[in-house]
NUKOLKOL-380453 format. One record per residue: residue in three letters; z, y, x of N, C-alpha, C, O in turn. Coordinates in steps of 0.001 Angstrom, whole numbers, plus 500000, padded with zeros to 6 digits. Last residue first. Example, Ala and Ser with C-alpha at 12.3 -4.5 7.8 and 13.67 -1.06 7.14 Angstrom:
2
+-----+--------+--------+--------+--------+---------+--------+--------+--------+--------+--------+--------+--------+
:  aa :    nup : nnorth :  neast :   caup : canorth : caeast :    cup : cnorth :  ceast :    oup : onorth :  oeast :
+-----+--------+--------+--------+--------+---------+--------+--------+--------+--------+--------+--------+--------+
: SER : 507080 : 497750 : 512850 : 507140 :  498940 : 513670 : 507870 : 500030 : 512900 : 508039 : 501138 : 513409 :
: ALA : 507800 : 494310 : 513190 : 507800 :  495500 : 512300 : 507800 : 496700 : 513200 : 508465 : 496681 : 514236 :
+-----+--------+--------+--------+--------+---------+--------+--------+--------+--------+--------+--------+--------+
END
This chain:
184
+-----+--------+--------+--------+--------+---------+--------+--------+--------+--------+--------+--------+--------+
:  aa :    nup : nnorth :  neast :   caup : canorth : caeast :    cup : cnorth :  ceast :    oup : onorth :  oeast :
+-----+--------+--------+--------+--------+---------+--------+--------+--------+--------+--------+--------+--------+
: SER : 365367 : 404217 : 445168 : 365309 :  405147 : 444035 : 365122 : 403918 : 442975 : 365013 : 404152 : 441772 :
: GLU : 368260 : 403126 : 447857 : 367263 :  402933 : 447033 : 366778 : 404355 : 445397 : 367572 : 405098 : 444821 :
: VAL : 370392 : 403605 : 450722 : 369292 :  404213 : 449510 : 367996 : 404107 : 448753 : 366965 : 404759 : 448924 :
: LYS : 371938 : 401886 : 452333 : 370302 :  401919 : 452306 : 369930 : 402658 : 450845 : 369191 : 402131 : 450014 :
: MET : 373829 : 402817 : 454815 : 374192 :  402858 : 453413 : 372604 : 403073 : 453214 : 371994 : 404033 : 453685 :
: ILE : 374838 : 401300 : 458111 : 374133 :  401901 : 457159 : 373809 : 401466 : 455808 : 373566 : 400306 : 455478 :
: GLY : 377397 : 401077 : 460476 : 376452 :  400652 : 460170 : 375712 : 401222 : 458557 : 376630 : 401622 : 457840 :
: ASN : 379514 : 401319 : 463592 : 378597 :  401783 : 462427 : 377905 : 400777 : 461860 : 377718 : 399710 : 462444 :
: MET : 381533 : 400253 : 465481 : 381695 :  400778 : 464351 : 380873 : 402035 : 463522 : 381252 : 403108 : 463052 :
: MET : 380844 : 400734 : 468049 : 380656 :  399672 : 467961 : 380956 : 399432 : 466056 : 380531 : 398420 : 465498 :
: ARG : 380091 : 403553 : 468432 : 379358 :  402816 : 469398 : 379070 : 401905 : 468423 : 377978 : 401790 : 467866 :
: TRP : 382335 : 405045 : 467395 : 381140 :  404974 : 467083 : 379837 : 404596 : 467242 : 378817 : 404954 : 466653 :
: HIS : 384634 : 405014 : 469137 : 384260 :  403463 : 468133 : 383625 : 403609 : 467733 : 383342 : 402589 : 467104 :
: GLY : 385149 : 407194 : 471147 : 385092 :  405942 : 471513 : 385173 : 404478 : 470618 : 385532 : 403360 : 470988 :
: PRO : 387884 : 408668 : 468649 : 387103 :  408713 : 469767 : 386919 : 407450 : 470222 : 387763 : 406567 : 470073 :
: PHE : 386336 : 408172 : 465038 : 387802 :  407942 : 466430 : 386828 : 408201 : 467400 : 385601 : 408113 : 467345 :
: THR : 384274 : 407795 : 463683 : 384350 :  408783 : 464901 : 385448 : 409078 : 465248 : 385690 : 410169 : 465763 :
: CYS : 382668 : 405343 : 462479 : 383946 :  405543 : 462527 : 383603 : 407096 : 463705 : 382596 : 407148 : 464411 :
: VAL : 379975 : 405832 : 459626 : 380195 :  405316 : 461341 : 381934 : 406086 : 461438 : 382344 : 407023 : 460754 :
: PHE : 376536 : 404967 : 458261 : 378222 :  405074 : 457993 : 378936 : 404738 : 458984 : 378832 : 403600 : 459441 :
: PRO : 373263 : 406300 : 457924 : 374260 :  405487 : 458865 : 375499 : 406296 : 458310 : 375637 : 407485 : 458021 :
: TYR : 371420 : 405702 : 455763 : 372041 :  406534 : 455796 : 372917 : 406072 : 456486 : 373636 : 405280 : 455878 :
: ASN : 367741 : 405336 : 455122 : 369170 :  404492 : 455727 : 370173 : 406005 : 456380 : 369822 : 406935 : 457107 :
: GLY : 366839 : 406653 : 451825 : 366461 :  406042 : 453110 : 367441 : 405296 : 453857 : 368082 : 404505 : 453166 :
: PRO : 365721 : 408225 : 448970 : 365750 :  407207 : 449719 : 366178 : 407162 : 450949 : 365607 : 408134 : 451444 :
: GLU : 367566 : 411158 : 447965 : 366372 :  410580 : 448843 : 366673 : 409230 : 449704 : 367435 : 409069 : 450657 :
: THR : 369639 : 411820 : 447296 : 368906 :  411671 : 445883 : 367629 : 411045 : 446918 : 366737 : 410422 : 446342 :
: PRO : 372682 : 410522 : 448211 : 371867 :  411259 : 447903 : 370222 : 411127 : 447170 : 369919 : 410124 : 446524 :
: ALA : 374928 : 409281 : 445602 : 374753 :  409188 : 447170 : 373191 : 410025 : 447118 : 372607 : 410123 : 446039 :
: THR : 378350 : 411383 : 445316 : 377293 :  411056 : 444480 : 376308 : 410551 : 445639 : 376511 : 411103 : 446720 :
: PHE : 381112 : 410327 : 446103 : 380556 :  411165 : 446148 : 379572 : 410532 : 445210 : 379755 : 409531 : 444517 :
: THR : 384892 : 409538 : 447420 : 384170 :  409341 : 445525 : 382548 : 410231 : 445820 : 382942 : 411392 : 445706 :
: LEU : 386901 : 407103 : 448568 : 386029 :  408256 : 449108 : 384928 : 408219 : 447742 : 384358 : 407254 : 447233 :
: THR : 390162 : 405865 : 449305 : 388532 :  406258 : 448313 : 388247 : 407198 : 448528 : 388968 : 408180 : 448706 :
: TYR : 391885 : 403956 : 451607 : 391312 :  405530 : 451518 : 390735 : 404594 : 450371 : 390709 : 403367 : 450280 :
: LEU : 394952 : 401857 : 451831 : 393823 :  402117 : 451152 : 393063 : 403209 : 450982 : 393477 : 403786 : 449976 :
: GLU : 396187 : 400883 : 455133 : 395853 :  401599 : 454078 : 394744 : 401948 : 453570 : 393736 : 402281 : 454194 :
: GLN : 396698 : 399626 : 457823 : 396822 :  398929 : 456537 : 396782 : 400019 : 454826 : 397298 : 399757 : 453740 :
: PRO : 396230 : 402970 : 459726 : 396722 :  401060 : 459561 : 397107 : 400405 : 458173 : 397995 : 400962 : 457528 :
: GLY : 395449 : 405260 : 457881 : 396338 :  404920 : 458934 : 396479 : 403341 : 458802 : 396817 : 402719 : 457795 :
: ILE : 392558 : 407371 : 458528 : 392938 :  406498 : 457332 : 394439 : 405304 : 458473 : 394215 : 404778 : 459563 :
: MET : 391628 : 410536 : 458512 : 392125 :  409594 : 459605 : 392727 : 408649 : 458289 : 393240 : 409131 : 457280 :
: LYS : 389424 : 411087 : 456306 : 390632 :  411678 : 456672 : 391101 : 410223 : 457730 : 390795 : 409058 : 457478 :
: THR : 385816 : 410980 : 455614 : 386876 :  410624 : 454557 : 387764 : 411530 : 455963 : 387171 : 412400 : 456601 :
: SER : 383155 : 412612 : 454589 : 383234 :  411752 : 455087 : 385085 : 411459 : 454903 : 385541 : 411861 : 453833 :
: PHE : 379232 : 413052 : 453983 : 380162 :  412628 : 453627 : 381632 : 412710 : 454558 : 381234 : 412961 : 455695 :
: LEU : 377485 : 414428 : 456013 : 377230 :  414396 : 454738 : 378554 : 413829 : 453962 : 378802 : 414614 : 453047 :
: VAL : 376574 : 415589 : 459283 : 377305 :  414821 : 458491 : 377518 : 415051 : 456903 : 377783 : 416232 : 456675 :
: GLU : 374816 : 417200 : 459900 : 374236 :  415925 : 459493 : 374970 : 415126 : 458934 : 374599 : 414171 : 458251 :
: PRO : 375957 : 419651 : 460256 : 375248 :  419002 : 458954 : 374685 : 418463 : 458902 : 373762 : 418592 : 458097 :
: ILE : 378950 : 419271 : 462338 : 377781 :  419409 : 462380 : 377055 : 418673 : 460501 : 377449 : 417716 : 459834 :
: GLU : 381606 : 418588 : 463021 : 381010 :  419976 : 462471 : 379568 : 420130 : 462506 : 379086 : 421241 : 462728 :
: PRO : 382833 : 415549 : 463181 : 382434 :  416668 : 464043 : 382088 : 417987 : 463025 : 382819 : 417945 : 462036 :
: ILE : 386002 : 414641 : 462967 : 384658 :  414844 : 462228 : 383590 : 415672 : 462391 : 383488 : 416605 : 461596 :
: TYR : 388971 : 413934 : 463631 : 387812 :  413686 : 465008 : 386268 : 413684 : 463843 : 385502 : 412725 : 463942 :
: PHE : 390606 : 415659 : 461866 : 390041 :  414269 : 461708 : 388739 : 413295 : 462662 : 387972 : 412376 : 462376 :
: LYS : 390818 : 417354 : 462533 : 389674 :  417778 : 462023 : 389530 : 416348 : 461590 : 388519 : 415904 : 461046 :
: GLU : 393331 : 417063 : 464168 : 393196 :  418168 : 462919 : 392496 : 417771 : 462515 : 392990 : 417333 : 461476 :
: SER : 392080 : 416386 : 466292 : 392928 :  415124 : 465344 : 393242 : 415721 : 464343 : 393508 : 415002 : 463380 :
: ALA : 390984 : 418637 : 467819 : 390127 :  417591 : 467006 : 390848 : 416385 : 466272 : 390189 : 415505 : 465718 :
: LYS : 392186 : 420567 : 468756 : 392442 :  420210 : 467317 : 391535 : 419039 : 466703 : 391411 : 418655 : 465540 :
: PRO : 391092 : 420278 : 471962 : 392945 :  420614 : 471470 : 392687 : 420262 : 469464 : 393454 : 419358 : 469133 :
: ASP : 387794 : 419264 : 472500 : 388623 :  419832 : 471064 : 389885 : 420158 : 471192 : 390140 : 420567 : 470060 :
: ARG : 387268 : 416981 : 474358 : 387106 :  418261 : 474462 : 387919 : 419442 : 473631 : 388551 : 420356 : 474162 :
: LEU : 385906 : 415474 : 471982 : 387468 :  415001 : 472956 : 387667 : 416521 : 473791 : 388712 : 417047 : 473407 :
: MET : 383834 : 416029 : 470640 : 385039 :  416440 : 470447 : 386152 : 416450 : 470864 : 387153 : 417062 : 470492 :
: ALA : 381957 : 414828 : 471758 : 382442 :  416121 : 472940 : 383454 : 416725 : 471826 : 383905 : 417850 : 472038 :
: ASP : 381869 : 412675 : 470640 : 382440 :  412233 : 471642 : 382984 : 413983 : 472541 : 383829 : 414245 : 473397 :
: ALA : 380684 : 413769 : 468155 : 382351 :  412944 : 468411 : 382960 : 413112 : 469228 : 384126 : 413507 : 469231 :
: ALA : 378313 : 413829 : 469354 : 379445 :  415295 : 469364 : 380572 : 414692 : 468636 : 381555 : 415432 : 468601 :
: ALA : 377695 : 411632 : 469456 : 377504 :  412419 : 470686 : 378475 : 414139 : 470339 : 378987 : 415064 : 470970 :
: GLY : 377504 : 410506 : 466901 : 378131 :  410142 : 468027 : 378416 : 411325 : 468838 : 379502 : 411897 : 468744 :
: VAL : 375412 : 412377 : 466005 : 376642 :  412453 : 465383 : 377642 : 411651 : 466174 : 378773 : 412136 : 466142 :
: LYS : 373022 : 411470 : 467314 : 373706 :  412712 : 466868 : 374981 : 413195 : 466925 : 375508 : 414077 : 467603 :
: ASP : 372920 : 408516 : 466491 : 373218 :  408981 : 468257 : 373946 : 410827 : 468445 : 374812 : 411290 : 469187 :
: LEU : 372598 : 408997 : 463706 : 373696 :  408412 : 464516 : 374120 : 408306 : 465798 : 375256 : 408085 : 466218 :
: THR : 370411 : 409768 : 462514 : 371190 :  411318 : 463149 : 372311 : 410195 : 463558 : 373301 : 410871 : 463838 :
: GLY : 369216 : 408580 : 460479 : 368066 :  408967 : 462177 : 369286 : 409569 : 462849 : 369027 : 409922 : 463999 :
: PRO : 369774 : 410277 : 457688 : 368834 :  409121 : 458735 : 368383 : 409583 : 459678 : 367583 : 410486 : 459920 :
: LYS : 373163 : 411838 : 458157 : 371634 :  411452 : 457730 : 371277 : 411200 : 458470 : 371626 : 411381 : 459637 :
: ALA : 376108 : 409639 : 457458 : 375453 :  410990 : 458197 : 374386 : 410846 : 457334 : 374321 : 410202 : 456287 :
: ILE : 379360 : 409111 : 456393 : 378114 :  409289 : 456225 : 377152 : 410279 : 456424 : 377131 : 411396 : 455906 :
: LEU : 382947 : 408639 : 457936 : 381747 :  409304 : 457949 : 380258 : 408554 : 457766 : 379862 : 407691 : 458549 :
: LEU : 386112 : 407008 : 457813 : 384365 :  406828 : 458069 : 383665 : 407985 : 457493 : 383971 : 408212 : 456323 :
: ASN : 387896 : 406412 : 460472 : 387682 :  407117 : 459373 : 386293 : 406241 : 459044 : 385691 : 405332 : 459616 :
: HIS : 391500 : 404936 : 461508 : 389969 :  405145 : 461731 : 389381 : 405689 : 460850 : 390146 : 405727 : 459886 :
: GLN : 394056 : 404050 : 463901 : 393906 :  404981 : 462830 : 392143 : 404711 : 462909 : 391544 : 404393 : 463936 :
: MET : 395166 : 400311 : 464132 : 395218 :  401724 : 464417 : 394354 : 402384 : 462899 : 394097 : 401951 : 461776 :
: GLY : 395586 : 397317 : 463283 : 396278 :  398492 : 463223 : 396371 : 399798 : 464167 : 397362 : 400202 : 464774 :
: ASP : 393618 : 396774 : 460357 : 393662 :  397487 : 461516 : 395221 : 397650 : 461796 : 396024 : 397997 : 460930 :
: LEU : 392089 : 397234 : 457620 : 393366 :  395884 : 458092 : 393739 : 395925 : 459417 : 394324 : 394891 : 459739 :
: ASN : 391727 : 399452 : 455464 : 392104 :  399660 : 456896 : 393132 : 398487 : 457658 : 394283 : 398590 : 458084 :
: ASP : 389348 : 399976 : 453343 : 390625 :  399527 : 453054 : 390938 : 399152 : 454951 : 390072 : 398490 : 455523 :
: ILE : 388095 : 401775 : 451871 : 388023 :  401975 : 452570 : 389630 : 401321 : 453009 : 390707 : 401917 : 453011 :
: GLU : 385539 : 402386 : 448455 : 386901 :  401867 : 448904 : 387151 : 401623 : 450539 : 386114 : 401055 : 450879 :
: LEU : 383816 : 404410 : 447160 : 383554 :  403677 : 448793 : 385020 : 403533 : 449166 : 385632 : 404272 : 449937 :
: ILE : 381639 : 404753 : 444696 : 382924 :  404498 : 445019 : 383652 : 403619 : 446230 : 383954 : 402426 : 446183 :
: ILE : 379343 : 406655 : 443705 : 379301 :  406755 : 444806 : 380785 : 405900 : 444860 : 381513 : 406800 : 445278 :
: LYS : 376683 : 407927 : 441328 : 378114 :  408031 : 442042 : 378713 : 406933 : 442351 : 378766 : 406071 : 441475 :
: ASP : 373674 : 407774 : 442423 : 374472 :  407354 : 441576 : 375863 : 407814 : 441968 : 376015 : 408073 : 443162 :
: GLY : 371682 : 408717 : 443766 : 372393 :  409835 : 442738 : 372823 : 409575 : 442083 : 372920 : 410222 : 441040 :
: ALA : 369944 : 406112 : 444821 : 369939 :  407181 : 444413 : 370138 : 408198 : 443780 : 369221 : 408777 : 443199 :
: LYS : 371862 : 403049 : 444474 : 370883 :  403636 : 444036 : 371043 : 405415 : 444443 : 372150 : 405950 : 444367 :
: VAL : 372589 : 401231 : 448019 : 373217 :  401908 : 446734 : 371695 : 402638 : 445698 : 370591 : 402693 : 446240 :
: LYS : 373529 : 398241 : 449688 : 372177 :  399175 : 449147 : 373254 : 400459 : 447979 : 374344 : 400325 : 447421 :
: PHE : 375275 : 398267 : 452956 : 374940 :  398220 : 451865 : 374327 : 398937 : 450731 : 374496 : 400154 : 450669 :
: SER : 375904 : 396844 : 455933 : 375046 :  397936 : 455471 : 375282 : 397180 : 454131 : 375442 : 395964 : 454019 :
: ASP : 377488 : 395315 : 457826 : 376587 :  395792 : 457998 : 375744 : 396911 : 457808 : 375140 : 397643 : 458593 :
: LEU : 381475 : 395389 : 456386 : 379791 :  395580 : 456529 : 379200 : 395857 : 457279 : 379719 : 396733 : 457971 :
: ASP : 383656 : 395305 : 458181 : 383283 :  393550 : 457773 : 381834 : 393779 : 457361 : 380962 : 392961 : 457650 :
: PHE : 383185 : 397662 : 461042 : 383321 :  397291 : 459203 : 383427 : 395822 : 459024 : 383204 : 395170 : 460043 :
: LYS : 385395 : 397459 : 463899 : 383959 :  396682 : 463027 : 384485 : 396909 : 461745 : 385595 : 396623 : 461294 :
: MET : 387085 : 396347 : 465891 : 386667 :  397174 : 466142 : 385651 : 397562 : 464965 : 384813 : 398279 : 465512 :
: MET : 388594 : 394066 : 465672 : 387700 :  394100 : 465839 : 386634 : 395209 : 466489 : 385711 : 395027 : 467282 :
: GLU : 391655 : 394570 : 465113 : 391394 :  393937 : 466352 : 389937 : 394034 : 466557 : 389711 : 394111 : 467764 :
: PRO : 390701 : 394134 : 461690 : 391468 :  394074 : 462980 : 391348 : 393342 : 463792 : 391097 : 392137 : 463789 :
: VAL : 387751 : 395193 : 460101 : 388142 :  394086 : 460713 : 389966 : 393921 : 461747 : 389758 : 393266 : 462768 :
: ILE : 387741 : 397626 : 457377 : 388017 :  397643 : 458751 : 388732 : 395971 : 458978 : 389731 : 395528 : 458411 :
: GLU : 386466 : 396694 : 454329 : 387551 :  396464 : 455055 : 386845 : 396473 : 456724 : 385940 : 395785 : 457196 :
: ILE : 384470 : 398613 : 451849 : 384351 :  398482 : 452827 : 386239 : 397857 : 453989 : 387043 : 398745 : 454272 :
: LEU : 383566 : 398334 : 448297 : 384619 :  397920 : 449364 : 384272 : 397422 : 450607 : 383875 : 396270 : 450784 :
: ILE : 382162 : 400007 : 445816 : 381980 :  399066 : 446884 : 383467 : 399428 : 448452 : 383928 : 400350 : 449125 :
: THR : 380653 : 400978 : 442785 : 381920 :  400795 : 443641 : 382267 : 400200 : 444572 : 383107 : 399421 : 444122 :
: THR : 378816 : 403359 : 441242 : 378637 :  401433 : 442010 : 379973 : 402305 : 443080 : 380159 : 403367 : 443674 :
: VAL : 377587 : 403726 : 438041 : 378583 :  404438 : 439358 : 378790 : 402875 : 440224 : 378871 : 401712 : 439829 :
: ARG : 375951 : 404933 : 435786 : 375677 :  404567 : 437055 : 376911 : 404955 : 438278 : 377090 : 405917 : 439026 :
: GLU : 377133 : 403719 : 433061 : 377249 :  404819 : 434183 : 376857 : 405470 : 435096 : 377320 : 406586 : 435331 :
: ASP : 375237 : 401585 : 432982 : 375378 :  402409 : 432176 : 375680 : 403942 : 432214 : 375076 : 404925 : 431785 :
: GLU : 375787 : 399507 : 435133 : 374572 :  400299 : 435082 : 374558 : 401694 : 434208 : 374002 : 402717 : 434609 :
: ASN : 378139 : 399493 : 437929 : 378026 :  400118 : 436285 : 376661 : 400749 : 436045 : 376279 : 401862 : 436408 :
: ARG : 378599 : 397407 : 439648 : 377435 :  398392 : 439716 : 377811 : 398448 : 438055 : 377729 : 397541 : 437226 :
: GLU : 380428 : 395823 : 443143 : 379954 :  396215 : 441516 : 379372 : 397337 : 441571 : 379298 : 398136 : 442504 :
: ILE : 380701 : 394337 : 445662 : 380156 :  395910 : 445426 : 379671 : 395741 : 443923 : 378485 : 395526 : 443676 :
: ARG : 381517 : 392937 : 448226 : 382198 :  393766 : 447213 : 381552 : 394258 : 446527 : 381874 : 395420 : 446774 :
: ILE : 380276 : 390569 : 450136 : 380544 :  391995 : 449565 : 380534 : 391930 : 448888 : 379827 : 391119 : 448290 :
: ASN : 381196 : 387555 : 452171 : 381448 :  388197 : 450836 : 381985 : 389746 : 450831 : 383073 : 390226 : 451148 :
: ASN : 377117 : 387719 : 452113 : 378746 :  387043 : 452508 : 379738 : 387443 : 451848 : 379420 : 387810 : 450717 :
: GLY : 375050 : 388134 : 449797 : 375342 :  387943 : 450766 : 376465 : 387426 : 451388 : 376722 : 386315 : 450922 :
: GLN : 373745 : 389890 : 446988 : 373811 :  389010 : 448244 : 374656 : 388301 : 448891 : 375163 : 387545 : 448062 :
: GLN : 375825 : 391759 : 444345 : 374601 :  391680 : 445742 : 374879 : 390081 : 446674 : 375913 : 389447 : 446885 :
: ASN : 377263 : 391650 : 442771 : 376389 :  391484 : 442068 : 375335 : 391843 : 443508 : 374148 : 392152 : 443410 :
: LEU : 380583 : 389837 : 442253 : 379535 :  390856 : 443226 : 378386 : 390748 : 442352 : 378358 : 389995 : 441379 :
: ASN : 383224 : 389700 : 441681 : 382393 :  389852 : 441181 : 381291 : 390755 : 441775 : 381168 : 391980 : 441769 :
: GLU : 385889 : 388870 : 442704 : 385028 :  387892 : 442433 : 383691 : 388534 : 441436 : 383240 : 387840 : 440524 :
: ASN : 387326 : 389839 : 445151 : 386626 :  390800 : 443925 : 385525 : 389451 : 444013 : 384722 : 389115 : 444883 :
: ARG : 387665 : 389831 : 447940 : 389073 :  389893 : 446911 : 388423 : 390314 : 445424 : 389035 : 391064 : 444663 :
: PRO : 386760 : 386550 : 449225 : 386926 :  387615 : 448972 : 387836 : 387929 : 447679 : 388409 : 387215 : 446856 :
: GLN : 388523 : 383902 : 452139 : 388526 :  384355 : 450622 : 388033 : 386270 : 449568 : 388947 : 387054 : 449312 :
: ALA : 388395 : 382608 : 454795 : 388322 :  383350 : 454019 : 387888 : 383932 : 452225 : 386878 : 384215 : 451582 :
: GLU : 390340 : 380321 : 455435 : 389151 :  380581 : 454540 : 389445 : 381632 : 454413 : 390557 : 381947 : 453989 :
: CYS : 393067 : 379165 : 456224 : 392178 :  379536 : 457139 : 390802 : 380261 : 456433 : 390174 : 380876 : 457295 :
: LEU : 394326 : 377550 : 454201 : 394574 :  379244 : 454604 : 394129 : 380150 : 455086 : 394300 : 381356 : 454905 :
: ALA : 393200 : 375648 : 454106 : 392479 :  376342 : 452969 : 392517 : 377837 : 453865 : 391687 : 378702 : 454146 :
: ILE : 394152 : 374420 : 456168 : 392695 :  374564 : 456367 : 392598 : 375128 : 455082 : 391395 : 375077 : 454826 :
: ALA : 395992 : 373550 : 454665 : 397032 :  374253 : 456099 : 395048 : 374603 : 456058 : 395088 : 375754 : 455624 :
: LYS : 395977 : 372341 : 452679 : 396389 :  373094 : 452387 : 396466 : 374510 : 453849 : 396796 : 375693 : 453928 :
: PRO : 395212 : 369565 : 454036 : 394011 :  370244 : 453637 : 394791 : 371860 : 452634 : 393986 : 372426 : 451894 :
: ALA : 396933 : 368405 : 456989 : 396865 :  368874 : 455262 : 395788 : 369961 : 454621 : 395787 : 371156 : 454915 :
: ILE : 395746 : 365754 : 459246 : 395885 :  367444 : 458858 : 395779 : 367159 : 457290 : 395132 : 366369 : 456601 :
: ALA : 395723 : 363406 : 458899 : 397326 :  364112 : 459489 : 397332 : 365331 : 459114 : 398296 : 366004 : 458749 :
: GLU : 393565 : 362183 : 458577 : 394354 :  362240 : 457367 : 395968 : 362719 : 457595 : 396976 : 362549 : 456909 :
: LYS : 392442 : 362426 : 460892 : 391496 :  363269 : 459895 : 392686 : 363110 : 459115 : 393044 : 364251 : 458823 :
: PRO : 394845 : 362296 : 464086 : 394496 :  361324 : 462605 : 393491 : 362175 : 461445 : 394336 : 362904 : 460926 :
: THR : 394271 : 364874 : 466777 : 395064 :  364190 : 465747 : 394320 : 363490 : 464061 : 393581 : 364037 : 463243 :
: ASP : 393219 : 362679 : 470099 : 392972 :  363782 : 468534 : 393927 : 363464 : 466905 : 394151 : 362452 : 466241 :
: PHE : 393440 : 361742 : 472024 : 394202 :  362326 : 471383 : 394511 : 363529 : 470637 : 395246 : 364508 : 470510 :
: ARG : 390487 : 361024 : 472408 : 391417 :  359742 : 472310 : 393248 : 360511 : 472103 : 394197 : 359728 : 472054 :
: SER : 388907 : 363329 : 472768 : 389194 :  362646 : 471452 : 390125 : 361489 : 471317 : 390483 : 361057 : 470221 :
: GLY : 389796 : 364268 : 475742 : 389545 :  364795 : 474769 : 389779 : 363835 : 473092 : 390849 : 363832 : 472484 :
: LEU : 390485 : 364123 : 478460 : 390223 :  362557 : 477720 : 389751 : 363233 : 476229 : 389236 : 362371 : 475516 :
: ILE : 391324 : 366246 : 479048 : 389918 :  365638 : 479842 : 389776 : 364690 : 478734 : 388689 : 364647 : 478157 :
: LEU : 392959 : 366921 : 477707 : 391755 :  368318 : 477947 : 390082 : 367278 : 478059 : 388908 : 367302 : 477688 :
: MET : 395173 : 365358 : 478532 : 394156 :  365542 : 476928 : 393042 : 366358 : 476684 : 392355 : 366442 : 475666 :
: ALA : 395156 : 366014 : 480785 : 394154 :  364968 : 480975 : 394265 : 364707 : 479127 : 393492 : 363943 : 478548 :
: ALA : 396505 : 368851 : 480937 : 394934 :  368795 : 481418 : 394615 : 367315 : 481136 : 393395 : 367228 : 481271 :
: LEU : 398476 : 368358 : 479786 : 398044 :  368726 : 478950 : 396188 : 369109 : 479622 : 395154 : 369450 : 479047 :
: PRO : 400159 : 366626 : 481680 : 399406 :  366423 : 480279 : 398302 : 367197 : 479406 : 397508 : 366736 : 478586 :
: PHE : 399938 : 368883 : 483926 : 399324 :  367384 : 483750 : 398968 : 367145 : 482110 : 397924 : 367380 : 481500 :
: LEU : 401451 : 371013 : 483922 : 399981 :  371351 : 483018 : 399770 : 369696 : 483129 : 399318 : 369260 : 482070 :
: THR : 404009 : 369669 : 484788 : 404113 :  370354 : 483645 : 402276 : 371316 : 483412 : 402217 : 372268 : 482634 :
: VAL : 403107 : 369196 : 487578 : 403808 :  368512 : 486676 : 404194 : 369207 : 484896 : 404852 : 368545 : 484093 :
: LYS : 402835 : 371909 : 488794 : 401871 :  370847 : 488184 : 401822 : 369526 : 486997 : 401061 : 369113 : 486122 :
: ILE : 404766 : 373171 : 488046 : 403948 :  373560 : 486869 : 402849 : 372195 : 487024 : 402251 : 371601 : 486127 :
: MET : 406454 : 371839 : 490427 : 406643 :  372030 : 488745 : 405671 : 372357 : 487631 : 405757 : 371894 : 486494 :
+-----+--------+--------+--------+--------+---------+--------+--------+--------+--------+--------+--------+--------+
END
């Protein structure tokens, strides 16, 4: 019974394009629904769908970072800010599980990650939002629930450099990280 059911499917795979749907039968609207659209059209940096707004007069930069569903990653690998500017970081958790985001001193991703791993032995780790209590951590969020938008506001460091951002929920930091590039 299974062989009979799978035979037409196998034949279509083997014979390939002879069973393709004619191009005129594909609805353009169906294709458009699959294309990613940026939420914000005011893009001041070059890149894929990077959503960064900068108000030069007030020295405020707003950045939207989305958590990619079921991928354990942020949609941005890096973003640039000006030293000393006010930063409004909007984290949109599109995933089905909780995540956090913290920003650490340059060159400390592994140390922060190791401290996050060590928190698994702490019975109060969840109450601490899995944020290691070490001086390398500069800014952090609470645990951001599924489909929740969280805003973290801070002043960018005055020292230029590459500041890692990372999710320290258990097991996430190795995949969920990026760089905040602070420029003078």
